[in-house]
TORZAZA-930255 format. One line per 8 residues: number of its first residue (from 1); their letters; for each residue y, x, z of C-alpha. Coordinates in nm, 3 decimals. Layout:
REM residues N
NUM) A) Y/X/Z ~ ... .
***
This chain:
REM residues 373
1) MTALLILF) 2.434/-0.291/4.813 ~ 2.655/-0.250/4.508 ~ 2.363/-0.103/4.314 ~ 2.143/-0.401/4.404 ~ 2.415/-0.641/4.296 ~ 2.455/-0.465/3.963 ~ 2.077/-0.469/3.916 ~ 2.065/-0.841/3.998 .
9) MFLAFAGI) 2.345/-0.916/3.752 ~ 2.171/-0.712/3.481 ~ 1.845/-0.898/3.534 ~ 2.027/-1.231/3.535 ~ 2.204/-1.153/3.206 ~ 1.879/-1.031/3.054 ~ 1.702/-1.350/3.161 ~ 1.978/-1.569/3.021 .
17) DLLVRASL) 1.970/-1.373/2.694 ~ 1.593/-1.426/2.663 ~ 1.631/-1.799/2.734 ~ 1.906/-1.833/2.473 ~ 1.703/-1.642/2.215 ~ 1.395/-1.855/2.283 ~ 1.601/-2.173/2.260 ~ 1.756/-2.067/1.928 .
25) KRRRERLA) 1.413/-1.974/1.793 ~ 1.270/-2.315/1.887 ~ 1.570/-2.485/1.730 ~ 1.528/-2.291/1.405 ~ 1.157/-2.373/1.399 ~ 1.231/-2.742/1.462 ~ 1.489/-2.754/1.184 ~ 1.252/-2.574/0.945 .
33) RQAREEVL) 0.976/-2.821/1.027 ~ 1.209/-3.116/0.968 ~ 1.307/-2.969/0.631 ~ 0.940/-2.929/0.537 ~ 0.868/-3.287/0.640 ~ 1.140/-3.405/0.402 ~ 0.999/-3.187/0.123 ~ 0.653/-3.327/0.194 .
41) KTSIRLDF) 0.777/-3.684/0.167 ~ 0.947/-3.635/-0.169 ~ 0.752/-3.365/-0.355 ~ 0.416/-3.541/-0.371 ~ 0.581/-3.831/-0.554 ~ 0.682/-3.610/-0.845 ~ 0.487/-3.629/-1.170 ~ 0.288/-3.315/-1.255 .
49) THEARSLK) 0.032/-3.479/-1.484 ~ 0.145/-3.255/-1.772 ~ -0.020/-2.967/-1.580 ~ -0.318/-3.151/-1.429 ~ -0.399/-3.519/-1.408 ~ -0.447/-3.531/-1.030 ~ -0.203/-3.254/-0.933 ~ 0.021/-3.306/-0.631 .
57) RVEVPEPK) 0.257/-3.022/-0.546 ~ 0.468/-2.942/-0.242 ~ 0.680/-2.627/-0.258 ~ 0.872/-2.503/0.045 ~ 1.148/-2.238/0.052 ~ 1.018/-1.885/0.120 ~ 0.652/-1.988/0.163 ~ 0.416/-1.777/0.371 .
65) ARILAVDD) 0.167/-1.807/0.084 ~ 0.087/-2.024/-0.218 ~ -0.231/-2.228/-0.185 ~ -0.433/-2.436/-0.432 ~ -0.683/-2.680/-0.283 ~ -0.948/-2.864/-0.486 ~ -1.159/-3.146/-0.339 ~ -1.282/-3.477/-0.478 .
73) EAVVLDSF) -1.184/-3.651/-0.152 ~ -0.817/-3.748/-0.156 ~ -0.809/-3.779/0.224 ~ -0.906/-3.413/0.260 ~ -0.632/-3.305/0.020 ~ -0.382/-3.519/0.208 ~ -0.475/-3.332/0.526 ~ -0.432/-2.996/0.355 .
81) RRILVLDG) -0.086/-3.084/0.233 ~ 0.029/-3.236/0.560 ~ -0.098/-2.953/0.780 ~ -0.027/-2.648/0.567 ~ 0.312/-2.754/0.429 ~ 0.442/-2.808/0.781 ~ 0.313/-2.461/0.865 ~ 0.526/-2.311/0.589 .
89) YSVDTVET) 0.289/-2.287/0.290 ~ 0.346/-2.414/-0.062 ~ 0.046/-2.628/-0.156 ~ -0.096/-2.761/-0.484 ~ -0.391/-3.002/-0.471 ~ -0.622/-3.128/-0.745 ~ -0.941/-3.331/-0.744 ~ -1.157/-3.143/-0.998 .
97) GPEALGLV) -1.271/-2.788/-1.062 ~ -1.158/-2.773/-1.427 ~ -0.806/-2.875/-1.324 ~ -0.804/-2.601/-1.062 ~ -0.911/-2.337/-1.312 ~ -0.642/-2.445/-1.555 ~ -0.378/-2.398/-1.285 ~ -0.519/-2.062/-1.175 .
105) QRRDYDFV) -0.472/-1.933/-1.530 ~ -0.108/-2.043/-1.545 ~ 0.025/-2.001/-1.190 ~ 0.012/-1.742/-0.913 ~ -0.175/-1.836/-0.597 ~ -0.269/-1.635/-0.291 ~ -0.554/-1.866/-0.188 ~ -0.778/-2.123/-0.352 .
113) FTDLKMPD) -0.960/-2.364/-0.119 ~ -1.249/-2.537/-0.296 ~ -1.488/-2.806/-0.179 ~ -1.852/-2.707/-0.215 ~ -1.994/-3.037/-0.343 ~ -1.801/-3.196/-0.629 ~ -1.905/-3.377/-0.948 ~ -1.885/-3.199/-1.285 .
121) MDGVEVVK) -1.813/-2.855/-1.136 ~ -1.923/-2.760/-0.786 ~ -1.764/-2.512/-0.549 ~ -1.997/-2.225/-0.641 ~ -1.888/-2.248/-1.005 ~ -1.523/-2.264/-0.898 ~ -1.565/-1.951/-0.686 ~ -1.727/-1.757/-0.970 .
129) AVKHLRPD) -1.467/-1.870/-1.225 ~ -1.162/-1.803/-1.005 ~ -1.284/-1.452/-0.913 ~ -1.349/-1.387/-1.283 ~ -1.005/-1.510/-1.392 ~ -0.806/-1.379/-1.096 ~ -0.990/-1.124/-0.881 ~ -0.675/-1.085/-0.668 .
137) VDVVVITG) -0.691/-1.447/-0.543 ~ -0.875/-1.513/-0.215 ~ -1.117/-1.807/-0.246 ~ -1.221/-2.016/0.054 ~ -1.505/-2.268/0.046 ~ -1.471/-2.607/0.217 ~ -1.809/-2.725/0.338 ~ -1.978/-2.990/0.545 .
145) YGSIETAV) -2.224/-2.913/0.824 ~ -2.531/-2.953/0.603 ~ -2.407/-2.704/0.340 ~ -2.319/-2.406/0.556 ~ -2.608/-2.200/0.419 ~ -2.488/-2.254/0.062 ~ -2.130/-2.176/0.168 ~ -2.244/-1.845/0.313 .
153) QTLQHGAC) -2.415/-1.765/-0.018 ~ -2.084/-1.809/-0.201 ~ -1.960/-1.498/-0.021 ~ -2.190/-1.303/-0.253 ~ -1.995/-1.446/-0.548 ~ -1.657/-1.339/-0.416 ~ -1.552/-1.607/-0.167 ~ -1.377/-1.448/0.130 .
161) EYVQKPFT) -1.453/-1.716/0.391 ~ -1.555/-2.078/0.443 ~ -1.411/-2.358/0.656 ~ -1.614/-2.651/0.785 ~ -1.491/-3.008/0.764 ~ -1.387/-3.222/0.935 ~ -1.124/-2.997/1.091 ~ -0.829/-3.059/1.319 .
169) ADELSEFT) -0.474/-2.961/1.230 ~ -0.482/-2.679/1.485 ~ -0.814/-2.549/1.353 ~ -0.694/-2.538/0.992 ~ -0.361/-2.382/1.093 ~ -0.526/-2.106/1.293 ~ -0.791/-2.047/1.026 ~ -0.526/-2.008/0.754 .
177) RKLLIKRE) -0.310/-1.787/0.974 ~ -0.599/-1.545/1.021 ~ -0.676/-1.552/0.648 ~ -0.316/-1.458/0.573 ~ -0.322/-1.170/0.822 ~ -0.640/-1.032/0.664 ~ -0.496/-1.064/0.312 ~ -0.170/-0.894/0.403 .
185) ARLEAQRQ) -0.358/-0.610/0.575 ~ -0.580/-0.562/0.269 ~ -0.286/-0.563/0.026 ~ -0.098/-0.315/0.242 ~ -0.401/-0.087/0.245 ~ -0.420/-0.111/-0.135 ~ -0.052/-0.023/-0.168 ~ -0.101/0.282/0.052 .
193) PTVRVVAP) -0.172/0.579/-0.173 ~ -0.521/0.729/-0.145 ~ -0.513/1.086/-0.019 ~ -0.831/1.289/0.027 ~ -0.900/1.633/0.170 ~ -1.137/1.806/-0.073 ~ -1.292/2.143/-0.152 ~ -1.058/2.346/-0.379 .
201) EVAETMPA) -1.273/2.315/-0.691 ~ -1.315/1.937/-0.650 ~ -0.947/1.871/-0.727 ~ -1.020/1.925/-1.096 ~ -1.248/1.620/-1.108 ~ -1.046/1.379/-0.890 ~ -0.920/1.054/-1.052 ~ -0.555/1.062/-1.156 .
209) SEYCLPGG) -0.484/0.767/-0.924 ~ -0.586/0.964/-0.614 ~ -0.417/1.258/-0.446 ~ -0.606/1.546/-0.293 ~ -0.535/1.817/-0.038 ~ -0.722/2.149/-0.024 ~ -0.956/2.168/0.272 ~ -0.859/2.448/0.512 .
217) AFLSTGHA) -0.517/2.505/0.356 ~ -0.167/2.443/0.495 ~ 0.108/2.253/0.309 ~ 0.479/2.330/0.304 ~ 0.766/2.085/0.269 ~ 0.829/2.232/-0.077 ~ 0.482/2.122/-0.197 ~ 0.322/2.465/-0.196 .
225) WARIEPEG) -0.010/2.531/-0.025 ~ -0.116/2.835/0.175 ~ -0.473/2.937/0.253 ~ -0.549/3.225/0.489 ~ -0.802/3.467/0.341 ~ -1.063/3.653/0.552 ~ -0.864/3.978/0.522 ~ -0.552/3.813/0.667 .
233) QVRVGLDD) -0.367/3.776/0.339 ~ -0.244/3.430/0.232 ~ -0.320/3.276/-0.106 ~ -0.051/3.029/-0.221 ~ -0.012/2.778/-0.502 ~ 0.126/2.445/-0.624 ~ -0.006/2.127/-0.463 ~ -0.154/1.816/-0.626 .
241) FARKVLGE) 0.157/1.604/-0.567 ~ 0.380/1.839/-0.765 ~ 0.128/1.895/-1.044 ~ 0.096/1.519/-1.101 ~ 0.472/1.483/-1.135 ~ 0.521/1.784/-1.363 ~ 0.240/1.691/-1.597 ~ 0.279/1.992/-1.829 .
249) VTAVELPQ) 0.345/2.362/-1.774 ~ 0.374/2.608/-2.061 ~ 0.472/2.922/-1.870 ~ 0.462/3.058/-1.514 ~ 0.690/3.331/-1.377 ~ 0.561/3.503/-1.065 ~ 0.730/3.752/-0.830 ~ 0.665/4.119/-0.885 .
257) RGSLVHAG) 0.395/4.295/-0.688 ~ 0.540/4.446/-0.372 ~ 0.845/4.219/-0.368 ~ 0.946/4.028/-0.056 ~ 0.947/3.649/-0.046 ~ 1.095/3.430/0.223 ~ 0.972/3.093/0.346 ~ 1.170/2.806/0.195 .
265) EPFAVLRG) 1.325/3.020/-0.080 ~ 1.225/3.016/-0.451 ~ 0.954/3.265/-0.542 ~ 0.799/3.128/-0.864 ~ 0.922/2.942/-1.172 ~ 0.725/2.685/-1.372 ~ 0.846/2.609/-1.724 ~ 0.763/2.328/-1.961 .
273) AAGSVHLS) 0.906/2.111/-2.236 ~ 1.095/1.911/-1.972 ~ 1.272/2.219/-1.831 ~ 1.191/2.443/-1.540 ~ 1.143/2.412/-1.164 ~ 1.152/2.667/-0.885 ~ 0.877/2.660/-0.626 ~ 0.967/2.765/-0.271 .
281) APLSGRVA) 0.746/3.003/-0.079 ~ 0.548/2.843/0.205 ~ 0.551/3.168/0.408 ~ 0.742/3.495/0.424 ~ 0.585/3.827/0.333 ~ 0.518/4.089/0.068 ~ 0.349/3.996/-0.261 ~ 0.013/4.174/-0.283 .
289) YGNETLKH) -0.041/4.057/-0.639 ~ -0.008/3.753/-0.863 ~ -0.262/3.553/-1.059 ~ -0.268/3.741/-1.390 ~ -0.474/3.461/-1.548 ~ -0.161/3.242/-1.560 ~ 0.010/3.474/-1.807 ~ -0.219/3.366/-2.091 .
297) APTAVLES) -0.346/3.038/-1.939 ~ -0.050/2.877/-1.754 ~ -0.209/2.533/-1.772 ~ -0.457/2.642/-1.504 ~ -0.185/2.585/-1.243 ~ -0.216/2.212/-1.316 ~ -0.579/2.192/-1.425 ~ -0.711/2.370/-1.115 .
305) PYDRGWLC) -0.426/2.383/-0.859 ~ -0.638/2.485/-0.560 ~ -0.889/2.712/-0.732 ~ -0.825/2.895/-1.062 ~ -0.455/2.800/-1.069 ~ -0.342/2.979/-0.751 ~ -0.012/3.169/-0.785 ~ 0.014/3.467/-0.551 .
313) LIEPGDLA) -0.155/3.654/-0.271 ~ 0.092/3.737/0.006 ~ 0.073/3.974/0.303 ~ 0.247/3.757/0.565 ~ 0.523/3.898/0.781 ~ 0.520/3.641/1.061 ~ 0.212/3.429/1.006 ~ 0.177/3.301/1.363 .
321) GELASLRI) 0.544/3.209/1.388 ~ 0.571/3.034/1.051 ~ 0.248/2.833/1.062 ~ 0.427/2.586/1.292 ~ 0.636/2.475/0.993 ~ 0.330/2.386/0.784 ~ 0.095/2.088/0.789 ~ -0.281/2.071/0.787 .
329) GQPAVTWY) -0.543/1.797/0.843 ~ -0.431/1.442/0.932 ~ -0.060/1.531/0.968 ~ -0.075/1.661/0.610 ~ -0.242/1.341/0.486 ~ 0.017/1.123/0.661 ~ 0.306/1.330/0.525 ~ 0.154/1.319/0.175 .
337) QEEITRLR) 0.146/0.939/0.184 ~ 0.509/0.935/0.295 ~ 0.606/1.170/0.011 ~ 0.426/0.955/-0.247 ~ 0.602/0.646/-0.117 ~ 0.935/0.831/-0.128 ~ 0.870/0.937/-0.488 ~ 0.790/0.580/-0.592 .
345) QAERDAAK) 1.109/0.456/-0.428 ~ 1.316/0.726/-0.599 ~ 1.168/0.630/-0.935 ~ 1.239/0.262/-0.871 ~ 1.599/0.345/-0.779 ~ 1.639/0.548/-1.096 ~ 1.447/0.290/-1.304 ~ 1.252/0.578/-1.460 .
353) ALDWAAFE) 1.042/0.884/-1.379 ~ 1.241/1.167/-1.224 ~ 1.331/1.457/-1.453 ~ 1.235/1.805/-1.340 ~ 1.579/1.891/-1.204 ~ 1.597/1.578/-0.990 ~ 1.239/1.627/-0.874 ~ 1.306/1.987/-0.770 .
361) QAFLAGRP) 1.617/1.891/-0.575 ~ 1.450/1.599/-0.397 ~ 1.102/1.739/-0.331 ~ 1.065/2.112/-0.399 ~ 1.371/2.256/-0.227 ~ 1.270/2.167/0.127 ~ 1.323/2.415/0.407 ~ 1.052/2.483/0.666 .
369) EPVHA) 1.063/2.242/0.957 ~ 0.868/2.246/1.283 ~ 0.576/2.004/1.268 ~ 0.425/1.846/1.576 ~ 0.073/1.714/1.530 .
***
């Protein structure tokens, strides 16, 4: 009985908490809408003719997006401002294409809504010009029923979507909400670093903006790779992430043949004008031999990290046990993206590129950790 009472009280408190949260959320939304209504009443009366003759601007605090709408029908522009401002968007409106293009060159917008049929400059020309001036801006065509076919054709010129008028407030709100979701998803995908799994020799020809992983090889937390050879030995080297950061290597020091190396402990030294870094071994074992080519051509470790620039061949001591600490396939790609993001954040925090010492401490000195796919 006591347990049931406690359960009932818990559910009651939880229900009250949800009701209070919902009530506060509705209150905040109501207050925000009232504030936007006040902004809408006052902002459109301001004079912006120094920027564009017909420009009317309504800016809200912390807008969801910045929108420019161009249409030769004032009633349509009034609808755009009234609907989208109350939804939390900052909105500029003008009545001609040339005015819109002038604003696009001077101000940042997320979206441009353009009517299809306008005097002087029609919507097709606006689409082409906006995408030429600002390829990052999403352009939406406003069309009537009889011009849908032409509106669809504008997609070939860079328009991302079209909306048919007349529209209701709910229709425009929902349409714009979906546009914003698509834009944010696309921008997030663009921010995500591109990582590809490639054949070892292909890494030499990959663009500098992309990162590559060697197909069939494992990666350690210290940014060394390990590839199991047919005879059971393991070939190891420096990965693409580290080579992009280092940028220049003038000398490579490798462990002596027959020496023992231990996973997570330094086994090779890379030297350059910026200093030196120690690379940690991805696996434990005995060194069968090192890459003698690097003695007279150390740049190969960066030019061909997964092929000619390998470092050592190791006879593993506990291959089955230590493979659990390495990554391969999709887990490696995901971890690589996280490491790239972490590097970018570290460089932003330092307001400069990391020096070799800081890079080694933050990224090359990692100890093996169990990885669960």
